[in-house]
A tleap script that builds the chain and sets N, CA, C and O, in Angstrom:
source leaprc.protein.ff14SB
mol = sequence {
  NMET ALA LYS THR THR LYS LYS ARG ALA PRO
  GLY SER LYS ALA LYS PRO GLY ARG ARG PRO
  ARG ARG SER ALA SER LYS GLY LYS PRO ARG
  PRO GLU ALA VAL THR GLN PRO GLY THR LYS
  GLN ALA LEU ALA ILE ALA LYS LEU ARG SER
  ALA ASP GLY ALA SER ILE PRO ALA LEU MET
  GLU ALA THR GLY TRP GLN GLN HIE SER VAL
  ARG GLY PHE LEU ALA GLY VAL MET ARG LYS
  ARG LEU GLY LEU PRO LEU GLU SER THR LYS
  ILE ASP GLY SER ARG VAL TYR ARG ILE ALA
  GLU ARG GLY GLY ALA ARG ARG GLN PRO ASP
  ALA GLU PRO GLN ALA CSER
}
set mol.1.N position { 65.086 140.603 92.873 }
set mol.1.CA position { 66.560 140.377 93.435 }
set mol.1.C position { 65.963 140.157 94.866 }
set mol.1.O position { 64.878 140.564 95.283 }
set mol.2.N position { 66.991 139.361 95.581 }
set mol.2.CA position { 66.465 139.194 96.849 }
set mol.2.C position { 67.233 139.829 97.742 }
set mol.2.O position { 68.421 139.979 97.458 }
set mol.3.N position { 66.729 140.324 98.983 }
set mol.3.CA position { 67.581 140.852 100.115 }
set mol.3.C position { 68.277 140.209 100.951 }
set mol.3.O position { 67.718 139.278 101.532 }
set mol.4.N position { 69.476 140.464 101.211 }
set mol.4.CA position { 70.340 139.603 101.909 }
set mol.4.C position { 70.357 140.160 103.320 }
set mol.4.O position { 70.359 141.389 103.397 }
set mol.5.N position { 70.370 139.437 104.493 }
set mol.5.CA position { 70.500 139.679 105.615 }
set mol.5.C position { 71.795 139.638 106.240 }
set mol.5.O position { 72.464 138.621 106.058 }
set mol.6.N position { 72.316 140.666 107.021 }
set mol.6.CA position { 73.411 140.517 107.818 }
set mol.6.C position { 73.421 139.669 108.976 }
set mol.6.O position { 72.680 139.913 109.928 }
set mol.7.N position { 74.222 138.672 108.964 }
set mol.7.CA position { 74.494 138.137 110.442 }
set mol.7.C position { 75.609 138.275 111.063 }
set mol.7.O position { 76.661 138.523 110.474 }
set mol.8.N position { 75.511 138.136 112.282 }
set mol.8.CA position { 76.534 138.741 113.385 }
set mol.8.C position { 77.608 137.466 113.116 }
set mol.8.O position { 77.280 136.437 112.525 }
set mol.9.N position { 78.677 137.675 113.552 }
set mol.9.CA position { 79.755 136.699 113.554 }
set mol.9.C position { 79.452 135.919 114.917 }
set mol.9.O position { 79.182 136.497 115.970 }
set mol.10.N position { 79.525 134.648 114.775 }
set mol.10.CA position { 79.320 133.757 116.035 }
set mol.10.C position { 80.145 134.273 117.226 }
set mol.10.O position { 81.283 134.688 117.005 }
set mol.11.N position { 79.706 134.274 118.329 }
set mol.11.CA position { 80.394 134.640 119.678 }
set mol.11.C position { 80.524 136.266 119.887 }
set mol.11.O position { 81.100 136.679 120.893 }
set mol.12.N position { 80.033 137.094 119.014 }
set mol.12.CA position { 80.149 138.509 118.916 }
set mol.12.C position { 79.003 138.912 119.933 }
set mol.12.O position { 77.905 138.355 119.927 }
set mol.13.N position { 79.381 140.013 120.882 }
set mol.13.CA position { 78.574 140.466 121.573 }
set mol.13.C position { 78.594 141.873 121.569 }
set mol.13.O position { 78.978 142.367 120.508 }
set mol.14.N position { 78.242 142.754 122.587 }
set mol.14.CA position { 78.527 144.171 122.596 }
set mol.14.C position { 79.794 144.707 122.033 }
set mol.14.O position { 80.775 143.964 122.004 }
set mol.15.N position { 79.869 145.870 121.603 }
set mol.15.CA position { 80.961 146.466 121.237 }
set mol.15.C position { 82.080 146.771 122.177 }
set mol.15.O position { 81.704 147.415 123.156 }
set mol.16.N position { 83.268 146.505 122.149 }
set mol.16.CA position { 84.319 146.537 123.082 }
set mol.16.C position { 84.475 148.125 123.529 }
set mol.16.O position { 84.282 149.150 122.875 }
set mol.17.N position { 84.824 147.963 124.649 }
set mol.17.CA position { 85.057 149.410 125.322 }
set mol.17.C position { 83.767 149.917 125.711 }
set mol.17.O position { 83.890 150.973 126.331 }
set mol.18.N position { 82.548 149.536 125.566 }
set mol.18.CA position { 81.285 149.692 126.052 }
set mol.18.C position { 80.830 149.441 127.367 }
set mol.18.O position { 80.695 148.245 127.628 }
set mol.19.N position { 80.562 150.229 128.250 }
set mol.19.CA position { 80.029 149.791 129.567 }
set mol.19.C position { 78.415 149.606 129.637 }
set mol.19.O position { 77.762 150.256 128.820 }
set mol.20.N position { 77.759 148.811 130.507 }
set mol.20.CA position { 76.346 148.737 130.440 }
set mol.20.C position { 76.081 150.252 131.401 }
set mol.20.O position { 76.900 150.792 132.146 }
set mol.21.N position { 74.870 150.632 131.136 }
set mol.21.CA position { 74.319 152.026 131.603 }
set mol.21.C position { 73.935 151.663 132.912 }
set mol.21.O position { 73.380 150.581 133.104 }
set mol.22.N position { 74.168 152.442 133.826 }
set mol.22.CA position { 73.873 152.337 135.175 }
set mol.22.C position { 72.645 153.355 135.232 }
set mol.22.O position { 72.395 154.341 134.538 }
set mol.23.N position { 71.809 152.632 136.556 }
set mol.23.CA position { 70.511 153.564 136.658 }
set mol.23.C position { 71.206 154.565 137.876 }
set mol.23.O position { 72.270 154.456 138.485 }
set mol.24.N position { 70.270 155.435 137.936 }
set mol.24.CA position { 70.546 156.376 138.943 }
set mol.24.C position { 70.571 155.722 140.478 }
set mol.24.O position { 69.936 154.711 140.779 }
set mol.25.N position { 71.329 156.398 141.300 }
set mol.25.CA position { 71.171 155.780 142.709 }
set mol.25.C position { 70.204 155.939 143.565 }
set mol.25.O position { 69.692 157.043 143.754 }
set mol.26.N position { 69.832 154.853 144.191 }
set mol.26.CA position { 68.407 154.734 144.819 }
set mol.26.C position { 68.635 155.264 146.157 }
set mol.26.O position { 69.737 155.142 146.692 }
set mol.27.N position { 67.735 155.797 146.680 }
set mol.27.CA position { 67.807 156.215 148.038 }
set mol.27.C position { 68.231 157.566 148.428 }
set mol.27.O position { 67.756 158.120 149.420 }
set mol.28.N position { 69.218 158.174 147.580 }
set mol.28.CA position { 69.957 159.403 147.774 }
set mol.28.C position { 68.904 160.390 147.095 }
set mol.28.O position { 68.391 160.243 145.986 }
set mol.29.N position { 68.716 161.322 147.908 }
set mol.29.CA position { 67.889 162.576 147.281 }
set mol.29.C position { 68.624 163.336 146.397 }
set mol.29.O position { 69.804 163.534 146.687 }
set mol.30.N position { 68.102 163.885 145.207 }
set mol.30.CA position { 68.909 164.751 144.243 }
set mol.30.C position { 68.385 166.281 144.963 }
set mol.30.O position { 67.504 166.599 145.761 }
set mol.31.N position { 69.356 166.937 144.265 }
set mol.31.CA position { 69.284 168.409 144.884 }
set mol.31.C position { 67.848 169.014 144.351 }
set mol.31.O position { 67.457 168.710 143.225 }
set mol.32.N position { 67.013 169.954 145.271 }
set mol.32.CA position { 66.107 170.736 145.100 }
set mol.32.C position { 66.209 171.453 143.675 }
set mol.32.O position { 65.288 171.678 142.890 }
set mol.33.N position { 67.628 171.766 143.541 }
set mol.33.CA position { 67.526 172.681 142.282 }
set mol.33.C position { 67.289 171.895 140.965 }
set mol.33.O position { 67.538 172.471 139.906 }
set mol.34.N position { 66.828 170.622 140.956 }
set mol.34.CA position { 66.499 170.024 139.823 }
set mol.34.C position { 65.135 170.729 139.377 }
set mol.34.O position { 64.890 170.850 138.177 }
set mol.35.N position { 64.274 171.180 140.328 }
set mol.35.CA position { 63.132 171.457 139.853 }
set mol.35.C position { 63.057 173.128 140.049 }
set mol.35.O position { 63.281 173.764 141.079 }
set mol.36.N position { 62.625 173.686 138.566 }
set mol.36.CA position { 62.643 175.033 138.457 }
set mol.36.C position { 61.574 175.919 138.963 }
set mol.36.O position { 60.434 175.553 138.675 }
set mol.37.N position { 61.691 177.007 139.656 }
set mol.37.CA position { 60.560 177.738 140.247 }
set mol.37.C position { 59.688 178.218 139.132 }
set mol.37.O position { 60.076 178.572 138.018 }
set mol.38.N position { 58.495 178.186 139.563 }
set mol.38.CA position { 57.394 178.707 138.455 }
set mol.38.C position { 56.804 177.352 137.620 }
set mol.38.O position { 55.858 177.364 136.832 }
set mol.39.N position { 57.256 176.706 137.836 }
set mol.39.CA position { 56.811 175.318 136.741 }
set mol.39.C position { 55.744 174.704 137.516 }
set mol.39.O position { 55.706 174.886 138.733 }
set mol.40.N position { 54.780 173.917 136.856 }
set mol.40.CA position { 53.785 173.126 137.350 }
set mol.40.C position { 54.484 172.190 138.381 }
set mol.40.O position { 54.045 172.158 139.530 }
set mol.41.N position { 55.299 171.607 138.107 }
set mol.41.CA position { 56.087 170.632 139.271 }
set mol.41.C position { 56.210 171.347 140.466 }
set mol.41.O position { 55.796 170.813 141.495 }
set mol.42.N position { 56.791 172.653 140.516 }
set mol.42.CA position { 57.146 173.331 141.921 }
set mol.42.C position { 55.809 173.722 142.506 }
set mol.42.O position { 55.648 173.696 143.726 }
set mol.43.N position { 54.747 174.120 141.599 }
set mol.43.CA position { 53.624 174.084 142.444 }
set mol.43.C position { 53.123 172.904 142.890 }
set mol.43.O position { 52.643 172.888 144.024 }
set mol.44.N position { 53.135 171.869 142.209 }
set mol.44.CA position { 52.382 170.544 142.787 }
set mol.44.C position { 53.501 170.306 144.191 }
set mol.44.O position { 53.004 170.011 145.278 }
set mol.45.N position { 54.669 170.427 144.082 }
set mol.45.CA position { 55.704 170.260 145.338 }
set mol.45.C position { 55.303 171.176 146.487 }
set mol.45.O position { 55.303 170.759 147.645 }
set mol.46.N position { 54.920 172.578 146.131 }
set mol.46.CA position { 54.437 173.332 147.114 }
set mol.46.C position { 53.128 173.111 147.767 }
set mol.46.O position { 52.931 173.511 148.914 }
set mol.47.N position { 52.379 172.597 147.197 }
set mol.47.CA position { 51.040 172.016 147.765 }
set mol.47.C position { 51.161 170.737 148.847 }
set mol.47.O position { 50.577 170.590 149.920 }
set mol.48.N position { 52.225 169.782 148.109 }
set mol.48.CA position { 52.403 168.544 149.232 }
set mol.48.C position { 53.177 168.911 150.183 }
set mol.48.O position { 53.296 168.223 151.198 }
set mol.49.N position { 53.914 170.214 149.979 }
set mol.49.CA position { 54.704 170.641 151.375 }
set mol.49.C position { 53.654 171.295 152.300 }
set mol.49.O position { 53.977 171.430 153.480 }
set mol.50.N position { 52.655 171.639 151.975 }
set mol.50.CA position { 51.825 172.397 153.066 }
set mol.50.C position { 51.313 171.282 154.113 }
set mol.50.O position { 51.353 170.085 153.831 }
set mol.51.N position { 50.938 171.658 155.063 }
set mol.51.CA position { 50.540 170.943 156.243 }
set mol.51.C position { 49.340 170.103 156.006 }
set mol.51.O position { 49.241 169.002 156.548 }
set mol.52.N position { 48.457 170.558 155.247 }
set mol.52.CA position { 47.038 169.993 154.664 }
set mol.52.C position { 47.604 168.925 153.843 }
set mol.52.O position { 47.100 167.819 154.036 }
set mol.53.N position { 48.515 168.996 152.989 }
set mol.53.CA position { 48.978 168.062 151.785 }
set mol.53.C position { 47.880 168.222 150.651 }
set mol.53.O position { 47.266 169.287 150.593 }
set mol.54.N position { 47.651 167.363 149.889 }
set mol.54.CA position { 47.056 167.633 148.509 }
set mol.54.C position { 46.651 166.202 148.080 }
set mol.54.O position { 47.322 165.175 148.183 }
set mol.55.N position { 45.400 166.361 147.574 }
set mol.55.CA position { 44.656 165.011 147.101 }
set mol.55.C position { 44.942 164.879 145.450 }
set mol.55.O position { 45.454 165.832 144.862 }
set mol.56.N position { 44.678 163.968 144.921 }
set mol.56.CA position { 44.875 164.052 143.333 }
set mol.56.C position { 44.114 164.895 142.920 }
set mol.56.O position { 44.615 165.808 142.265 }
set mol.57.N position { 42.577 164.894 143.162 }
set mol.57.CA position { 41.810 166.022 142.269 }
set mol.57.C position { 42.250 167.532 142.619 }
set mol.57.O position { 41.837 168.459 141.921 }
set mol.58.N position { 43.030 167.736 143.628 }
set mol.58.CA position { 43.553 169.039 143.871 }
set mol.58.C position { 44.713 169.249 143.283 }
set mol.58.O position { 45.001 170.445 143.229 }
set mol.59.N position { 45.636 168.387 142.734 }
set mol.59.CA position { 46.552 168.601 142.322 }
set mol.59.C position { 46.324 168.399 140.534 }
set mol.59.O position { 47.113 168.787 139.673 }
set mol.60.N position { 45.305 167.839 140.361 }
set mol.60.CA position { 45.009 167.953 139.023 }
set mol.60.C position { 44.445 169.269 138.659 }
set mol.60.O position { 44.717 169.843 137.604 }
set mol.61.N position { 43.618 169.744 139.603 }
set mol.61.CA position { 42.792 171.324 139.399 }
set mol.61.C position { 44.192 172.204 139.281 }
set mol.61.O position { 44.282 172.993 138.340 }
set mol.62.N position { 45.153 172.094 140.108 }
set mol.62.CA position { 46.051 173.087 140.034 }
set mol.62.C position { 47.126 172.969 139.134 }
set mol.62.O position { 47.831 173.961 138.951 }
set mol.63.N position { 47.351 171.982 138.578 }
set mol.63.CA position { 48.322 171.828 137.358 }
set mol.63.C position { 47.890 171.606 136.037 }
set mol.63.O position { 48.585 171.788 135.037 }
set mol.64.N position { 46.564 171.152 136.058 }
set mol.64.CA position { 45.846 171.159 134.695 }
set mol.64.C position { 46.307 169.596 134.257 }
set mol.64.O position { 46.020 169.240 133.114 }
set mol.65.N position { 46.914 168.794 135.016 }
set mol.65.CA position { 47.214 167.373 134.572 }
set mol.65.C position { 46.156 166.442 134.908 }
set mol.65.O position { 45.357 166.672 135.816 }
set mol.66.N position { 46.125 165.117 134.007 }
set mol.66.CA position { 45.022 164.427 133.846 }
set mol.66.C position { 45.542 163.362 135.174 }
set mol.66.O position { 46.721 163.333 135.526 }
set mol.67.N position { 44.433 162.487 135.847 }
set mol.67.CA position { 44.834 161.658 136.931 }
set mol.67.C position { 46.183 160.690 136.981 }
set mol.67.O position { 46.979 160.476 137.895 }
set mol.68.N position { 46.113 160.224 135.706 }
set mol.68.CA position { 47.456 159.241 135.564 }
set mol.68.C position { 48.846 160.093 135.351 }
set mol.68.O position { 49.967 159.590 135.431 }
set mol.69.N position { 48.631 161.181 135.125 }
set mol.69.CA position { 49.916 162.094 135.138 }
set mol.69.C position { 50.373 162.436 136.466 }
set mol.69.O position { 51.552 162.565 136.796 }
set mol.70.N position { 49.144 162.602 137.360 }
set mol.70.CA position { 49.767 163.022 138.829 }
set mol.70.C position { 50.145 161.883 139.495 }
set mol.70.O position { 51.031 161.969 140.345 }
set mol.71.N position { 49.632 160.845 139.256 }
set mol.71.CA position { 50.017 159.702 139.965 }
set mol.71.C position { 51.810 159.313 139.409 }
set mol.71.O position { 52.782 159.056 140.119 }
set mol.72.N position { 51.719 159.399 138.022 }
set mol.72.CA position { 53.072 159.036 137.617 }
set mol.72.C position { 54.097 160.188 138.124 }
set mol.72.O position { 55.303 159.940 138.153 }
set mol.73.N position { 53.647 161.316 138.481 }
set mol.73.CA position { 54.364 162.414 139.127 }
set mol.73.C position { 55.146 161.912 140.442 }
set mol.73.O position { 56.335 161.840 140.753 }
set mol.74.N position { 53.719 161.545 141.177 }
set mol.74.CA position { 54.206 161.395 142.724 }
set mol.74.C position { 55.061 160.105 142.904 }
set mol.74.O position { 55.820 160.077 143.873 }
set mol.75.N position { 55.005 158.935 141.984 }
set mol.75.CA position { 55.823 158.049 141.987 }
set mol.75.C position { 57.058 158.303 141.094 }
set mol.75.O position { 58.123 157.868 141.533 }
set mol.76.N position { 57.070 158.854 140.070 }
set mol.76.CA position { 58.180 158.825 139.367 }
set mol.76.C position { 59.176 160.100 139.523 }
set mol.76.O position { 60.374 160.074 139.241 }
set mol.77.N position { 58.548 161.083 139.963 }
set mol.77.CA position { 59.185 162.484 140.053 }
set mol.77.C position { 59.763 162.400 141.497 }
set mol.77.O position { 60.924 162.311 141.896 }
set mol.78.N position { 58.457 162.463 142.208 }
set mol.78.CA position { 58.519 162.802 143.824 }
set mol.78.C position { 59.742 161.643 144.474 }
set mol.78.O position { 60.918 161.878 144.753 }
set mol.79.N position { 59.042 160.458 144.578 }
set mol.79.CA position { 59.841 159.393 145.206 }
set mol.79.C position { 61.154 159.110 144.444 }
set mol.79.O position { 62.267 159.202 144.963 }
set mol.80.N position { 60.899 158.728 143.051 }
set mol.80.CA position { 62.275 158.248 142.622 }
set mol.80.C position { 63.123 159.215 142.271 }
set mol.80.O position { 64.203 159.064 142.842 }
set mol.81.N position { 63.076 160.377 141.395 }
set mol.81.CA position { 63.969 161.183 140.869 }
set mol.81.C position { 64.466 162.195 142.048 }
set mol.81.O position { 65.643 162.552 142.105 }
set mol.82.N position { 63.549 162.603 142.922 }
set mol.82.CA position { 63.947 163.435 143.851 }
set mol.82.C position { 64.177 162.807 145.230 }
set mol.82.O position { 64.891 163.425 146.021 }
set mol.83.N position { 63.639 161.640 145.588 }
set mol.83.CA position { 63.942 161.190 146.804 }
set mol.83.C position { 63.181 161.577 148.033 }
set mol.83.O position { 63.457 161.238 149.184 }
set mol.84.N position { 62.074 162.419 147.594 }
set mol.84.CA position { 61.161 162.916 148.583 }
set mol.84.C position { 60.482 161.794 149.063 }
set mol.84.O position { 60.153 160.938 148.242 }
set mol.85.N position { 60.213 161.644 150.244 }
set mol.85.CA position { 59.382 160.752 151.185 }
set mol.85.C position { 58.022 161.274 150.978 }
set mol.85.O position { 57.770 162.448 151.250 }
set mol.86.N position { 57.120 160.463 150.509 }
set mol.86.CA position { 55.630 160.910 150.568 }
set mol.86.C position { 55.010 160.023 151.902 }
set mol.86.O position { 55.611 159.072 152.402 }
set mol.87.N position { 53.805 160.489 152.328 }
set mol.87.CA position { 52.978 159.750 153.206 }
set mol.87.C position { 51.733 160.155 152.607 }
set mol.87.O position { 51.503 161.203 152.004 }
set mol.88.N position { 50.938 159.166 152.855 }
set mol.88.CA position { 49.560 159.270 152.375 }
set mol.88.C position { 48.474 158.890 153.535 }
set mol.88.O position { 48.595 157.895 154.249 }
set mol.89.N position { 47.442 159.781 153.620 }
set mol.89.CA position { 46.620 159.228 154.629 }
set mol.89.C position { 45.071 159.499 154.192 }
set mol.89.O position { 44.810 160.507 153.535 }
set mol.90.N position { 44.180 158.697 154.522 }
set mol.90.CA position { 42.851 158.878 153.946 }
set mol.90.C position { 42.094 159.611 155.082 }
set mol.90.O position { 41.993 159.173 156.228 }
set mol.91.N position { 41.538 160.856 154.604 }
set mol.91.CA position { 40.719 161.569 155.436 }
set mol.91.C position { 39.282 161.705 154.833 }
set mol.91.O position { 39.113 162.278 153.756 }
set mol.92.N position { 38.553 161.325 155.340 }
set mol.92.CA position { 36.955 161.522 155.024 }
set mol.92.C position { 36.739 160.896 153.780 }
set mol.92.O position { 36.038 161.385 152.894 }
set mol.93.N position { 37.409 159.680 153.694 }
set mol.93.CA position { 37.326 158.889 152.370 }
set mol.93.C position { 38.150 159.298 151.251 }
set mol.93.O position { 38.114 158.644 150.209 }
set mol.94.N position { 38.891 160.322 151.369 }
set mol.94.CA position { 39.649 160.815 150.229 }
set mol.94.C position { 41.188 160.690 150.521 }
set mol.94.O position { 41.627 161.213 151.545 }
set mol.95.N position { 41.930 160.095 149.761 }
set mol.95.CA position { 43.475 160.201 149.921 }
set mol.95.C position { 44.274 161.483 149.874 }
set mol.95.O position { 44.086 162.220 148.906 }
set mol.96.N position { 45.095 161.818 150.752 }
set mol.96.CA position { 45.808 163.196 151.011 }
set mol.96.C position { 47.297 162.517 150.965 }
set mol.96.O position { 47.648 161.554 151.646 }
set mol.97.N position { 48.027 163.167 150.097 }
set mol.97.CA position { 49.433 163.182 150.201 }
set mol.97.C position { 50.134 164.347 150.568 }
set mol.97.O position { 49.658 165.464 150.363 }
set mol.98.N position { 51.294 164.157 151.124 }
set mol.98.CA position { 52.082 165.159 151.764 }
set mol.98.C position { 53.619 164.456 151.654 }
set mol.98.O position { 53.918 163.285 151.422 }
set mol.99.N position { 54.297 165.389 151.859 }
set mol.99.CA position { 56.056 165.132 151.897 }
set mol.99.C position { 56.159 165.025 153.430 }
set mol.99.O position { 55.856 165.878 154.265 }
set mol.100.N position { 56.657 163.779 153.614 }
set mol.100.CA position { 57.077 163.535 155.187 }
set mol.100.C position { 58.055 164.115 155.639 }
set mol.100.O position { 58.893 164.432 154.795 }
set mol.101.N position { 58.278 164.395 156.754 }
set mol.101.CA position { 59.340 164.964 157.553 }
set mol.101.C position { 60.513 163.775 157.519 }
set mol.101.O position { 60.296 162.583 157.736 }
set mol.102.N position { 61.681 164.314 157.228 }
set mol.102.CA position { 62.798 163.291 157.166 }
set mol.102.C position { 63.217 162.632 158.508 }
set mol.102.O position { 63.962 161.652 158.524 }
set mol.103.N position { 62.678 163.245 159.720 }
set mol.103.CA position { 63.128 162.508 160.587 }
set mol.103.C position { 62.758 161.313 160.944 }
set mol.103.O position { 63.312 160.824 161.929 }
set mol.104.N position { 61.741 160.556 160.240 }
set mol.104.CA position { 61.183 159.051 160.337 }
set mol.104.C position { 59.839 159.267 161.093 }
set mol.104.O position { 58.959 158.423 160.920 }
set mol.105.N position { 59.584 160.423 161.993 }
set mol.105.CA position { 58.321 160.206 162.753 }
set mol.105.C position { 57.435 160.823 162.014 }
set mol.105.O position { 57.586 161.887 161.413 }
set mol.106.N position { 56.399 160.071 162.067 }
set mol.106.CA position { 55.038 160.674 161.357 }
set mol.106.C position { 54.201 161.744 162.205 }
set mol.106.O position { 54.047 161.719 163.426 }
set mol.107.N position { 53.747 162.585 161.404 }
set mol.107.CA position { 52.850 163.601 162.157 }
set mol.107.C position { 51.753 163.126 162.385 }
set mol.107.O position { 51.018 162.726 161.482 }
set mol.108.N position { 51.457 163.089 163.595 }
set mol.108.CA position { 49.866 162.590 164.216 }
set mol.108.C position { 48.909 163.465 164.302 }
set mol.108.O position { 48.942 164.219 165.274 }
set mol.109.N position { 47.850 163.596 163.355 }
set mol.109.CA position { 46.910 165.076 163.242 }
set mol.109.C position { 46.076 164.887 164.507 }
set mol.109.O position { 45.774 163.794 164.985 }
set mol.110.N position { 45.754 166.037 164.970 }
set mol.110.CA position { 45.074 166.301 166.229 }
set mol.110.C position { 45.253 165.032 167.610 }
set mol.110.O position { 44.452 164.499 168.378 }
set mol.111.N position { 46.547 164.951 167.421 }
set mol.111.CA position { 46.775 163.715 168.596 }
set mol.111.C position { 46.890 164.587 170.042 }
set mol.111.O position { 47.395 165.709 170.063 }
set mol.112.N position { 46.483 164.081 170.956 }
set mol.112.CA position { 46.495 164.684 172.341 }
set mol.112.C position { 47.744 164.103 173.133 }
set mol.112.O position { 48.081 162.920 173.188 }
set mol.113.N position { 48.410 165.288 173.788 }
set mol.113.CA position { 49.725 164.654 174.609 }
set mol.113.C position { 49.379 163.711 175.688 }
set mol.113.O position { 48.303 163.804 176.278 }
set mol.114.N position { 50.087 162.977 175.913 }
set mol.114.CA position { 49.700 161.875 176.899 }
set mol.114.C position { 50.155 162.317 178.184 }
set mol.114.O position { 51.301 162.765 178.192 }
set mol.115.N position { 49.490 162.298 179.350 }
set mol.115.CA position { 49.925 162.422 180.539 }
set mol.115.C position { 50.763 161.417 181.105 }
set mol.115.O position { 50.486 160.232 180.919 }
set mol.116.N position { 51.910 161.809 181.878 }
set mol.116.CA position { 52.875 160.794 182.575 }
set mol.116.C position { 52.654 160.384 183.933 }
set mol.116.O position { 53.422 159.584 184.469 }
savepdb mol mol.pdb
quit
């Protein structure tokens, strides 16, 4: 017995009445309530909010995640889903990440005030 294949009628497309899926609005931060307290994600965010920030190895140790999972968390959850601005600096050959202040002004570590 030969198996028959179903063919679409010519010119038929998506089902009528269905709309294409929209992606989440970009650039708008979502409420912090999305992250539940006491989770690995909340722990990682707390480390990134600290003044010293956190490196990928420090986040790996704190959460038990692998390196690729930490990188995915930083890009996918922090930047895209929560809309939190991350800044990264290289200190003593190690990359350190922290949540940037929303004002747009970057914090300069150990900057001396300029005399006028």
